[in-house]
C-alpha positions in Angstrom: -71.4 1.1 173.0 -73.5 4.2 173.1 -73.1 7.1 170.7 -72.2 9.4 173.6 -69.4 7.0 174.6 -68.0 6.9 171.1 -68.2 10.6 170.7 -66.5 11.3 174.1 -63.6 9.0 173.3 -63.2 10.3 169.8 -63.4 13.9 171.0 -60.7 13.3 173.7 -58.4 11.6 171.1 -58.8 14.4 168.6 -58.2 17.1 171.3 -55.0 15.2 172.5 -53.8 15.1 168.9 -54.5 18.8 168.3 -52.7 19.7 171.6 -49.7 17.7 170.6 -49.8 19.1 167.0 -49.5 22.6 168.5 -46.1 21.6 169.9 -44.8 21.5 166.4 -44.7 25.3 166.5 -42.3 25.3 169.4 -39.5 23.6 167.5 -39.8 26.1 164.7 -38.3 28.8 166.8 -35.4 26.7 167.9 -33.3 25.2 165.0 -31.5 23.0 167.5 -34.8 21.2 168.0 -35.3 20.5 164.3 -37.5 17.4 163.9 -38.1 17.2 167.7 -41.8 17.2 167.1 -44.8 15.0 168.1 -45.8 14.0 164.5 -44.5 10.4 164.7 -46.1 9.9 168.2 -49.3 11.4 166.9 -49.4 8.9 164.0 -48.7 6.0 166.3 -51.2 7.2 168.8 -54.0 7.6 166.2 -53.3 4.1 164.9 -53.3 2.6 168.3 -56.4 4.2 169.8 -58.9 5.0 167.1 -61.3 2.0 166.7 -62.5 3.4 163.4 -59.3 3.0 161.2 -60.5 5.8 158.8 -60.2 8.2 161.7 -56.9 6.7 162.7 -55.5 7.9 159.4 -57.6 11.0 158.8 -57.1 12.8 162.1 -53.3 12.6 162.4 -52.7 13.2 158.7 -55.1 16.1 158.6 -53.5 17.6 161.7 -50.1 17.2 160.0 -51.3 18.7 156.8 -52.9 21.8 158.4 -50.0 22.4 160.7 -47.6 22.0 157.7 -49.4 24.8 155.9 -48.7 27.2 158.8 -45.2 26.0 159.3 -44.4 26.3 155.6 -45.7 29.9 155.8 -43.4 30.6 158.8 -40.4 29.4 156.9 -41.2 30.8 153.5 -43.7 33.7 154.1 -45.8 32.0 151.4 -48.9 29.8 151.7 -47.6 26.5 150.4 -49.9 23.6 150.5 -47.5 20.9 149.4 -43.9 20.7 148.2 -42.2 18.3 145.9 -41.6 15.5 148.5 -44.8 16.1 150.6 -46.5 12.9 149.3 -43.5 10.8 150.5 -43.7 12.4 154.0 -47.4 11.7 154.2 -46.8 8.1 153.1 -44.3 7.8 155.9 -46.7 9.1 158.5 -49.5 6.8 157.1 -47.1 3.9 157.6 -46.6 5.1 161.2 -50.3 5.0 161.7 -50.3 1.5 160.4 -47.4 0.6 162.8 -49.6 2.1 165.6 -52.4 -0.3 164.7 -50.2 -3.2 165.7 -49.8 -1.8 169.3 -52.3 -4.1 171.0 -50.9 -3.7 174.5 -49.7 -0.2 175.4 -46.5 -0.3 177.4 -43.1 1.3 177.4 -41.5 -1.4 175.3 -44.2 -1.6 172.6 -44.5 2.2 172.2 -40.7 2.7 172.1 -40.3 -0.1 169.6 -43.0 1.3 167.4 -41.4 4.7 167.6 -38.0 3.3 166.5 -39.6 1.4 163.6 -41.5 4.5 162.6 -38.4 6.7 162.6 -36.5 4.0 160.7 -39.2 4.1 158.0 -39.1 7.9 157.9 -35.3 7.9 157.7 -35.1 5.4 154.9 -37.8 7.0 152.8 -37.4 10.7 153.3 -33.6 10.7 152.9 -33.6 9.3 149.4 -31.6 11.9 147.5 -33.7 11.7 144.3 -36.5 13.3 146.3 -34.7 16.6 146.9 -33.0 18.0 143.8 -29.2 17.7 143.6 -28.0 18.1 147.2 -26.7 14.5 147.0 -25.8 12.4 144.0 -28.7 10.2 142.8 -26.7 7.0 143.6 -26.4 4.5 146.4 -23.3 6.4 147.7 -25.4 9.6 147.6 -28.2 7.8 149.5 -25.7 6.7 152.1 -24.3 10.2 152.5 -27.9 11.5 152.8 -28.7 8.9 155.5 -25.5 9.9 157.5 -26.3 13.6 157.2 -29.8 13.0 158.5 -28.8 11.2 161.7 -29.0 14.3 163.9 -32.5 15.0 162.6 -33.6 11.4 163.0 -32.1 11.4 166.5 -34.3 14.4 167.4 -37.3 12.7 165.8 -36.9 9.5 167.9 -36.4 11.7 171.1 -39.5 13.7 170.2 -41.6 10.5 169.4 -40.5 9.0 172.7 -41.3 12.1 174.8 -44.6 12.9 173.1 -45.5 9.2 172.9 -45.0 8.9 176.7 -47.3 12.0 177.1 -50.0 10.9 174.7 -50.0 7.2 175.5 -49.4 7.6 179.2 -52.0 10.4 179.4 -54.7 8.5 177.6 -54.0 5.3 179.6 -54.2 7.2 182.8 -57.4 8.9 181.7 -58.9 5.5 180.6 -58.2 4.1 184.1 -60.1 7.0 185.7 -62.9 7.5 183.2 -64.6 4.3 181.8 -66.3 6.4 179.1 -62.9 6.4 177.3 -62.6 2.6 177.2 -63.8 0.5 174.3 -66.6 -2.0 174.7 -64.1 -4.8 174.5 -62.0 -3.3 177.3 -65.2 -2.9 179.5 -66.1 -6.5 178.9 -62.7 -7.7 180.3 
């Protein structure tokens, strides 16, 4: 595969991720849309399409990190790089990238299933009460209460992942069918 082909594909993937990342700022203005964001879809997309797995992790996580800085500023009027549970959130999204690497055949079933698994991982990790002070007791009952309270947010997350996943995956598959420069060497050989 030529350097030009690698760069074109990589540039298109990065631009699609950046465009989707910009959509995070829409949900900020509308509390009803809390967690209705493209971040899970971006992680799955990066994992599925970057042939260089370092880029698969670096690009989505860096896009998330940079957008988090601005979103944190919008909420707090302070420049906050990380907060107490940030590392767990980035671990969740790194796991979502890993889940995306298992998508070998892009179709509605595989992308939707990967979205559900990614949201499940996020839900089980991010709603551990011992990550967030004393809002819930640091017990299994507190964990259960936290999980139940998070259902509306996780529902929005799965809806966001499915919508933005359809746009990202569907858009790139359509682009690949029209522009062979976006296909991998292996895909061209088939």
